[in-house]
DRENPADO-248268 format. One record per residue (C-alpha): x, y, z. Coordinates in steps of 0.2 Angstrom, whole numbers, plus 5000, padded with zeros to 4 digits. Layout:
residues N
XYZ
...
This chain:
residues 934
530749385130
531449315146
530049405155
528849335143
529349155146
529249185165
527449245162
527049095153
527748985167
526649075180
525149075168
525148895166
525348865184
523748975188
522748925173
522248755179
521848825197
520748955189
519848825178
519448725194
518748885203
517748935187
516648785190
515848875204
515449025193
514448985178
514549165171
516449165171
517149055157
518949055164
520349135174
522149145171
523649225180
525349285172
526849355181
528049495173
529349605180
529049795181
529749925170
529549815154
529549915138
527849955130
527349815118
528249675128
527449505127
526449455143
525549295137
524549205123
522749195129
522249105113
523348955117
523148965136
521248975135
521048855121
520148975109
520048995091
521149135084
519649205074
518649215090
519549375095
518949455079
517149385079
516849405097
517549585098
518749545112
519249685123
520149715139
519049795153
519749865169
518749935184
519850085187
520050125169
521950105170
522550005155
524249935158
523949775148
523349775130
522649645119
523449605101
521949535092
522849475077
524049365087
523049335103
524449405114
524349505129
525649645128
526249795139
525249945135
525950065147
527550055157
527249985174
528150055189
527849935204
528250065217
527050185210
525750055207
525749965224
526950065235
527549965250
526449815247
527549675243
526249575232
525849685218
524649635204
523549705190
521849625187
520749645172
519449555162
519449505144
517649505137
516949425121
515349455113
514149345102
514049255114
514549355129
516049275138
517149345152
518949285156
519749355172
521649385170
522849435184
524649495180
525849495195
527149635194
528849565200
529949695208
531649735200
533049825208
532749985200
532850095215
534350135226
534250165245
533950345249
534250435266
533050575270
534450695273
536150705265
536950755282
536450705300
536850815315
536950725331
537350795348
537950685361
538450725379
540150685384
539450595399
538450475388
538650305396
539250165387
537950065378
536950225375
535950205359
535650345346
534350315333
534750365315
533550395301
533450245291
533650245272
532150215261
532150095247
530450085237
530949905231
530249755240
530949585244
532749555241
532849715232
532449825247
533649885260
534649745267
536149805278
537049965285
538849995288
539650135299
541450205297
542450235308
541950125322
543150185336
541750255347
540150195339
539450035332
537849995323
536349905330
535049865316
533349805323
532049725312
530249785314
528649685314
528249755297
529949705290
530749875292
532449905299
532850025313
534650085314
535450145330
537250195335
537850115351
539150205361
540550075365
541950195369
541750345381
541750525373
542850665379
542350835374
543950905379
544850785367
543750795352
542150905350
541650835333
541650655326
541250635307
540550465303
539950385286
538350275286
538150165271
536450075267
536449925255
535049835246
535049655241
534749675222
535949625208
536849735205
536849795222
536349975225
536850085240
536750255248
537750355261
537450485273
538750595283
538450595302
539150745311
539250705330
539350855342
539950815359
538950915372
539250955390
538450855404
536650795402
536450635409
534450605408
533550575391
531750605388
530550455390
528850435381
527350385391
526950245379
528050145368
526650165354
525150265352
523650195343
522150305337
520950325323
520250465312
518850465300
519150505282
518750675276
519050735293
519150925294
520751005294
521551055312
520650905319
521750835333
522150655330
523150615346
524450695358
526050615363
527150665378
528850625386
529650665402
531450705407
532250675424
533250835422
532650995428
532551065411
531250935405
530151075400
531251105385
530850935377
530450955358
529350835347
529550795329
529150665316
530550545313
530750465296
529050535290
528550505272
527950645261
526150585262
526250595281
526950765281
525550825269
524150745280
524750775298
525750895308
526450885326
526651025338
528451035343
528051095361
526351015365
526550855355
524750865347
524550775330
523350865319
522550845302
523150965289
522650875273
521250775265
521250595271
520450465259
520150295266
520150225248
522050275247
522650255264
521850145277
523150155290
524650275295
526250225305
527150375311
528850385320
528850525333
530450585343
530650675359
532250775362
532850875377
533951025378
535450915381
535150815365
534550665373
533050585364
531750455364
530750375351
528950305350
527650265336
525950325332
524750205323
523250295315
521850195308
520750285295
518850255297
517850235281
516450355278
515150315264
515750455253
515850355236
514350325226
514350155216
515050165199
514150085185
515150025170
514249965155
515449825149
514349765134
512649835127
511549785112
510649945107
509349855098
508449685100
507149595090
505449595096
505349405095
506849385106
506549245119
506549275137
508249275145
509149355130
510649455137
510449635133
511949715143
513349665154
513649785169
514949805181
514649895198
515949945210
516050045226
517750105233
517050105251
517249965262
516149855273
514249895272
514650045262
515249935248
513849825248
512849865232
511049825227
510749845208
508949855201
507949925186
506250005184
504749895189
503349845176
504649825162
504949665152
506749655158
507649605174
509349615181
510249465188
511949445196
513149335187
514749365198
515249485212
514949665206
514449595189
512649595183
511749545167
510249635160
509049505151
507349505144
505949445156
504549425145
504049435127
504249605118
503049695106
503649835096
501949885091
501549925109
503249995114
504550035101
505950085113
506350075131
507350195142
507950065155
508650155171
509850045181
510050105199
511450045210
511250085229
512650045242
512349995260
512950155268
512050265280
511350365272
511550265256
512250335240
511650285223
512050295205
510950285189
511350235171
510050255157
510050135143
509050175127
508550005119
507650005103
506549855098
506849805080
505249755070
504749585065
503449555052
502149485064
500549585059
499549565044
498849725036
497149765042
495749855032
494850005040
493249925036
492649745036
491849765019
491749915007
490149964997
490450074982
489150154970
489550204952
488450274939
488250174923
488950244907
490450304917
492050354907
493550234908
494750264922
493450334934
493850324952
492650204961
493350214979
494850194989
495250055001
496550075014
497449945025
498549985040
500049875045
500549895063
502349845059
503749965054
504750005039
504649885024
503549765035
502249905036
502249945017
500649895010
500249844992
498549814985
498049684973
496449614965
496149434967
495849354950
494049314945
492849314931
491449434928
490149394914
491349274907
492849404906
494249424918
493949544932
495449644928
494649694911
493249784922
494249844937
496049894941
496849954957
498250064961
499449944971
500150094981
498650204985
497250074985
496250174973
495050064963
494650124945
493450064932
494250004916
492650014905
490950084906
489549994915
487849964909
486549944923
485349844912
486749714909
487549714926
486849784942
488149734955
489549624958
490749574972
492649564971
494149524983
495549654986
497149584995
498249695005
500049625007
501449695017
503349705012
503949585025
504849415022
503849315021
502449435017
500749435026
499149485018
497349505022
495749515010
494249625010
492649605000
492149754989
490349774984
490149874968
488349934965
487950004948
486750154949
485550174935
485450324924
484150374913
484950314897
483550224889
481950294882
480250214885
479850074872
478050064866
477449884866
475749914860
475149974848
476449914837
477150044825
477649974808
477850054791
476949924782
475249934790
474150054798
473450024816
471650094818
470550074833
468650084830
467550174842
465650154839
464650314838
463650254853
465150244864
464750324881
465850434891
467450334898
467350214884
469050124883
469750154866
471350064868
472850064880
474650114876
475849984884
477650044886
479149984896
480750064901
482249954904
482950084917
482450064935
481850164949
481050334945
481950324928
480650184924
479150274931
478150314915
476850444912
475650464897
475150624889
474150664874
475250774863
474150794848
472350744843
471150784830
469850824843
470650854860
468850864868
468450684863
469850584870
470950584885
472450474891
472750404908
474250484916
474850324924
474050184915
474050244897
472250204894
471350314880
469550344884
468250454878
467850604888
466150644881
464750564871
465250524853
464150624840
463750614822
464750774819
466350694825
467550654811
467650474807
469550474806
470350534822
472250534824
473050534842
474850564846
475350504864
476950544872
477650414884
478850504896
479950434910
480350514927
482250524924
483350684924
483350734911
481850634905
481650534889
480150504879
479350404865
477950454854
476650334847
475250384834
473550294835
472250304822
470450294828
468950274817
467350334824
466150214814
464850084817
465349964802
466949914794
466549984776
466450154783
468150124790
468850074773
468150224764
468750344776
470550274777
470750264758
472050404757
472850374774
474750364774
475850344789
476850484795
478650454794
479650464810
481150574808
482650564818
483850694823
484750684806
483250724796
484050874788
485550774782
484450634775
483350764766
484750854758
485450684753
483850624746
483550784737
485250774729
484950584724
483250624717
483950774708
485250664700
484050534696
482850664688
484150734677
484750554672
482950504669
482550664658
484150634648
483650444646
481850484641
482450614629
483650494621
482350354620
481050484613
482250534599
482750354595
480850294594
480350444584
481650404571
481150224571
479250254570
479550384556
480350244546
478950124551
477550234546
478350284529
478350104525
476450094524
476349944536
475249984551
474449864563
472549874565
471749934580
470149864586
469150004594
468049964609
466650074615
465950024632
464050054632
463150154645
462150034655
460450074662
460449934675
461550024688
463049924685
464650004692
465750074679
467250054690
468149904697
468749934715
470249834720
470649824738
472149744747
471749714765
472549624780
471649604796
471449504812
470049434822
469949604832
469349744821
470049864833
471849804829
471549804810
472849864798
471949924782
472749964766
471850004750
472250074733
471450194721
470250094709
470650084690
469350144677
468950084659
469550244652
471050164645
469950064632
469050214628
470550314624
471250174614
469650164604
469750344598
471350304588
470350224575
469450384571
470950494567
471750524551
473250424545
474250584543
474150614562
474750444566
476450494573
475650614585
474350494591
475650354594
476550474606
474850514614
474550334616
476150304624
475850454636
474050404641
474250224643
473850174662
474750054672
474249874669
472749804679
473149674692
471749564686
472849484673
473649374686
472049284689
471449134679
470049174667
468749094677
469149204692
469249374682
467749484683
466549504668
465949384655
467649304653
467649224670
466549204685
466649344697
467249314714
465949334727
466349444741
465649324754
466749194748
468349294748
467949394763
469249484773
470549354769
470649374750
472149474743
470949564731
469149614734
468249644718
466549724715
465349614706
463749634696
463149624677
464549674665
464449734647
464849614633
466349684624
467349574612
468249444621
470149434622
470149274610
469149374598
470349524598
471749404596
471049324581
470749494573
472549554577
473249394570
472349414554
472849594552
474649544556
474649414542
474049544529
475449664534
476849534533
477349584516
477449764520
478549734535
479749644524
480349804517
480849864534
482449764534
483049634546
482549744561
480749704559
480849534552
480049404563
481649324563
482449464572
481049574579
479549544589
478249414582
476549494584
475749324580
476449244596
476249384609
474849514607
474649664619
472949734620
472849914623
472049954640
472149774646
473349704658
473349534650
474649464638
473849354625
474849214617
474549104602
475248954612
473748864621
474948784632
475648944639
474748984655
474949124667
475249054685
473949084697
474449194712
474349104729
473049184740
473449224758
472549114771
470949174777
470949284792
469549284806
468849454801
467049504797
466649494778
466649654769
465149684758
465449744740
464549904736
462849874729
462549904711
461650064706
460050054695
459450194685
458050214697
459250224712
460450344704
460450504712
461650654714
462950614727
462950714742
464350794751
464550664763
464550524750
465950614741
466950624756
């Protein structure tokens, strides 16, 4: 702790000086100096850099503080928790600095985020931990008995590695009866010890003298060393060797080859035996002995080891010459080591960020570099550089310190990583260099939006597609990396035909595949546009849009539709062709459309069936029906054509239209020929099913009808049997129509007709005429026997015809004497009923028949009373109020106020009047021909 306090004292002293000097170095934040004694235990306190530098304690952790030394020797460590500098390895000043009195250890404390550098110097104070040591434990010294008083005899000095007051301070010699000590201080502070003869020697009296030489240092406690000196008194030799120079100065290059002669020393002796002089090193250190040797006879100094300038820049060697008589002389050899450029610069990466964002601003520090060269002079001058054409540069922040910084903007999409080669070249000749490669990765920043491969997309899809059909795939590429390059796809909201776009189209957010959610109909929607957005996974995300055009392709899914002629089940279309029509006469034109498009809508017309194929033809492209030959009298009046309208799709679809053609010159011929015409029923694909269903229903209705009829028959038979047994029978007035000789028609023709102004487009419908046989069959009932009345009543029921439609007309509009006949020219084609006119017979009127029936009913009233309440006028039908005339469609009533409403006639149509058949006279009657029957 005492040493630590001392270190604090010196640290405070040098800190303020260092701060002042730091102003001239903007890259170095501060400098501080401490002082500690050597041999401190490991972990001993050196100084508190947190308080000395004014730092926050947490800065050591956040800044990743660490100690950096150039030679990689770590004597001082850093305690990050407390901010203390402590002894990491035991320090021996003598081992560290040798004979240098001022010994210190320098290192740097580096912080990151931001990068800061503090230079720390620790002075190592010497302690008296070494005792003086003599090179030899015993010294043999030969001295001639004739040695003159004052003769000096050099002794090997003791060696004390300590410095300052702790090093060698004084010598003592015991006994001192013949010799005394003479200590001389050298220029380098060393002490040279000599024995000075102050009392003559007498070999005859004493051949040997034993002395004790003691060396003391100045430490506390004081240390010492002793050596025994054995002096041998020689016989007469009165001249000592003398060196030619008091000191020899020479130089040698480092790494000089072994056996290289460094220098040569020489000494002379006035005695005749001067050739016996021997040379040897005096007080030579172990380092000198391993690097140099001296030839004892010639005095040549040679290199025997590897000389390194970086370790030893100069050598001082004591050399001694001795003659045969034991007389000696001393000299000094000074050898300067010349530096050779044998050390390449050493590059040390003090701090390095292996990754940097691509949006880093120019000047961002990437690495902090230390470069050193152990050589000296120009050999130690270093020039540091990096590769050219790179977005980085290297700048010098302090001596031997460099910063690698960005020089321009970075773009990861162009270059994702850099291998930066740092080259350090010294100033030697030839120069030496070192290289260090740094791998720097550029971290991605979301600075690129996704880009679609196309500016717009066009996709085609056939209509009637099944749901989930793939339409197309869009793809966008993002030049970024990682999550920033992950692209997701979305549909931009919109409406299509009033519905959300998402109900028609969907997209896979990962693959960009677009699907159809429902089937498309080309006839409703032919094309549409939509926007697809590609968005990356960056924060914030970037996006881009593209237009996708969806074109619906038509399919042949619609059959042709026939616009003309119109096909209805209520009327018949007939086209009239005059018999005088020429070849190419235009009968009609089939007009059809197809809602499809393209070739699917190209229509062709073909004649499928025809009554006479040789008479008509159909235009393949225009649908016009024309005659191909002259019409003759042999051609049938009624011609039926079936035309197929077919489109050009694959597979093709078709429609069939039936056209009725009448070959006639007048309209009555058309009416007579088309009497029995009925429309052909169009059957669909389920015809068999409907036939079976209809057959089953008809069969069921038939069975029910048969059962109902049988039940009714049985019931009426029982009732009639009771009725006829009672003897009350209604009278029947027979009516016999006469045979007229004036040619009046015996049939009434009832026609129901609808027409337009164009006779070619007429729709004619007529029914079978009714005859008067109903009255005839009723009149015969009066001539049969009463015993057969039951059977005749049944026959009457079976033979009775449907009621005539004439009962709907007022009496004045009915044919015959009861009302004025309707003239054909007044009714024309517009009338709902066309009636034949002419002279009619004069049968009893309806009023007369009513009176007769009423009288008969009154006479039979008493007979009906016995039938019970069923046939009583109160409960049963009253024949006096409603009388049904057999064979007539009119219902007669006794109430004059009850009238049958007149049926409204349809409005007149612009059709040519239809002439009624002319009445036949007896003279004009003839046997009908085959044509007339037809």
